[in-house]
LUMNU-24344 format. One line per field, with one value per residue (C-alpha): residue number from 1; residue in one letter; x, y, z. Coordinates in steps of 0.5 Angstrom, whole numbers, always signed. Layout:
N
fiti: NUM ...
marmi: A ...
xx: X ...
yy: Y ...
zz: Z ...
This chain:
209
fiti: 1 2 3 4 5 6 7 8 9 10 11 12 13 14 15 16 17 18 19 20 21 22 23 24 25 26 27 28 29 30 31 32 33 34 35 36 37 38 39 40 41 42 43 44 45 46 47 48 49 50 51 52 53 54 55 56 57 58 59 60 61 62 63 64 65 66 67 68 69 70 71 72 73 74 75 76 77 78 79 80 81 82 83 84 85 86 87 88 89 90 91 92 93 94 95 96 97 98 99 100 101 102 103 104 105 106 107 108 109 110 111 112 113 114 115 116 117 118 119 120 121 122 123 124 125 126 127 128 129 130 131 132 133 134 135 136 137 138 139 140 141 142 143 144 145 146 147 148 149 150 151 152 153 154 155 156 157 158 159 160 161 162 163 164 165 166 167 168 169 170 171 172 173 174 175 176 177 178 179 180 181 182 183 184 185 186 187 188 189 190 191 192 193 194 195 196 197 198 199 200 201 202 203 204 205 206 207 208 209
marmi: M A N P S D F I L S L A E H D A H A C F V Y N V A T D A F V Y A N P A F Y S F F D L A G K D L C S K F I S S K I Y Q K D V K A L K E K Y L K M Q P N V L N R F N F R L Q M P K G D I H L I Q A C V L V D T S D D K Q G V V T G Y V I D L T T L N S N N A L M E K T T N M N K E A I N K F T H E L A G I L A S I Q T Y T L L L S K K T K G F Q D E E I D N L I S A L N Q L S K E S V H L I R S H N Q N M Y I E R I G E D M M N N S N
xx: -68 -64 -64 -58 -57 -56 -50 -47 -48 -45 -39 -38 -38 -32 -29 -22 -25 -28 -35 -41 -48 -49 -56 -55 -62 -62 -54 -53 -50 -54 -49 -42 -38 -33 -27 -30 -30 -23 -21 -23 -21 -29 -29 -34 -36 -42 -41 -43 -42 -39 -33 -32 -32 -27 -22 -22 -17 -20 -17 -20 -27 -30 -27 -31 -37 -37 -35 -41 -46 -43 -44 -49 -54 -51 -45 -39 -34 -27 -25 -18 -17 -13 -15 -12 -12 -13 -6 -6 -2 -5 -6 -8 -15 -19 -26 -30 -37 -44 -50 -57 -63 -69 -72 -69 -67 -61 -59 -56 -49 -46 -38 -31 -25 -18 -11 -7 -1 -1 -2 +4 +8 +7 +9 +15 +17 +16 +19 +26 +25 +25 +31 +35 +34 +36 +42 +44 +43 +47 +53 +52 +52 +58 +62 +60 +62 +69 +70 +68 +72 +78 +77 +79 +85 +87 +85 +90 +95 +93 +93 +101 +102 +99 +102 +107 +103 +100 +93 +87 +82 +86 +86 +78 +77 +81 +77 +71 +72 +74 +68 +63 +67 +66 +58 +57 +60 +56 +50 +51 +53 +47 +42 +46 +45 +37 +37 +40 +35 +29 +31 +32 +26 +22 +26 +23 +16 +17 +19 +14 +9
yy: -13 -18 -18 -14 -19 -24 -21 -20 -27 -29 -24 -28 -35 -33 -28 -30 -27 -32 -29 -31 -30 -32 -32 -30 -33 -39 -40 -42 -40 -38 -38 -39 -38 -43 -39 -39 -47 -47 -42 -47 -53 -55 -59 -65 -63 -59 -52 -50 -44 -49 -51 -44 -42 -47 -45 -38 -37 -38 -31 -27 -30 -26 -20 -21 -22 -15 -12 -16 -13 -6 -6 -1 -4 -3 +0 -4 -6 -9 -14 -17 -23 -30 -36 -43 -45 -52 -54 -52 -46 -39 -33 -26 -25 -19 -20 -14 -15 -12 -13 -13 -12 -10 -17 -20 -17 -21 -20 -23 -22 -21 -20 -23 -25 -24 -27 -21 -26 -29 -22 -19 -25 -24 -17 -18 -23 -18 -12 -17 -19 -12 -10 -16 -14 -7 -9 -14 -8 -3 -8 -10 -2 -1 -6 -4 +3 +1 -3 +3 +8 +3 +4 +11 +9 +4 +9 +14 +9 +7 +14 +15 +8 +11 +18 +17 +14 +20 +17 +22 +16 +12 +18 +19 +12 +13 +19 +17 +11 +15 +20 +14 +11 +18 +18 +11 +12 +19 +15 +9 +14 +18 +12 +10 +17 +17 +10 +13 +19 +14 +10 +15 +18 +11 +11 +18 +16 +9 +13 +18 +13
zz: -13 -8 -1 +1 +7 +2 -1 +6 +8 +1 +3 +10 +7 +3 +8 +12 +18 +23 +23 +28 +30 +37 +41 +48 +50 +47 +48 +41 +35 +29 +24 +23 +17 +14 +17 +24 +24 +21 +26 +32 +28 +28 +22 +23 +30 +33 +35 +41 +47 +52 +47 +45 +52 +55 +50 +53 +58 +65 +68 +62 +62 +68 +65 +58 +62 +65 +58 +55 +60 +59 +52 +48 +43 +36 +38 +35 +41 +41 +46 +47 +51 +51 +47 +47 +40 +37 +38 +45 +45 +48 +43 +44 +40 +39 +38 +34 +36 +36 +40 +38 +43 +39 +39 +45 +52 +52 +45 +39 +38 +31 +30 +28 +31 +29 +32 +34 +36 +29 +26 +30 +28 +21 +21 +25 +20 +15 +18 +20 +12 +10 +15 +12 +5 +7 +10 +4 -1 +3 +4 -4 -6 -1 -4 -11 -9 -7 -14 -18 -14 -15 -23 -22 -19 -25 -30 -27 -28 -35 -37 -35 -38 -45 -44 -49 -54 -56 -58 -57 -58 -52 -48 -49 -47 -41 -39 -41 -36 -31 -31 -31 -25 -21 -23 -21 -14 -14 -15 -10 -5 -6 -5 +1 +4 +2 +6 +12 +12 +11 +16 +21 +19 +21 +28 +30 +28 +32 +38 +37 +37
């Protein structure tokens, strides 16, 4: 049977998370996956701790060192800090790390980093798009309900105009059209009411958080 670590390594090679393994004693990265190199725009450059640390927001360096010293072996920790991205802008980053001190007192750190700024921006954009779609649907259904409701007025006028024809088939068609209009308006209004209740529920959940 293949070594399970080989499968984990293969997964890391294809994973979108920026994964790394860093040896504190030798001050060197033992491993970094392609996503890590891409994250720091390191194509064609040597990976070293000096380069990575130079990208950490200066005011966060001391706090990160203090958090590292408080880490317990083989306990997953999450650290948030600011990082200067390859394009120069500052992003909020979360590092999920695990330290192993079995072979080295200073430890080997394994983990991955997530760009929270990009993640939050994507979530905000998705929420904005969803809200825009809901507004567009609400506007459309409101206008459609108005059009369908006007059909009831026209069918009423039409029934008065054709009353003298004494044609049962025409009367049935007008009645069916009027009933279809009423049912359609009812369905649209029920949909809008459900959307309103759903939006109120979402607002209540967001406020509770």
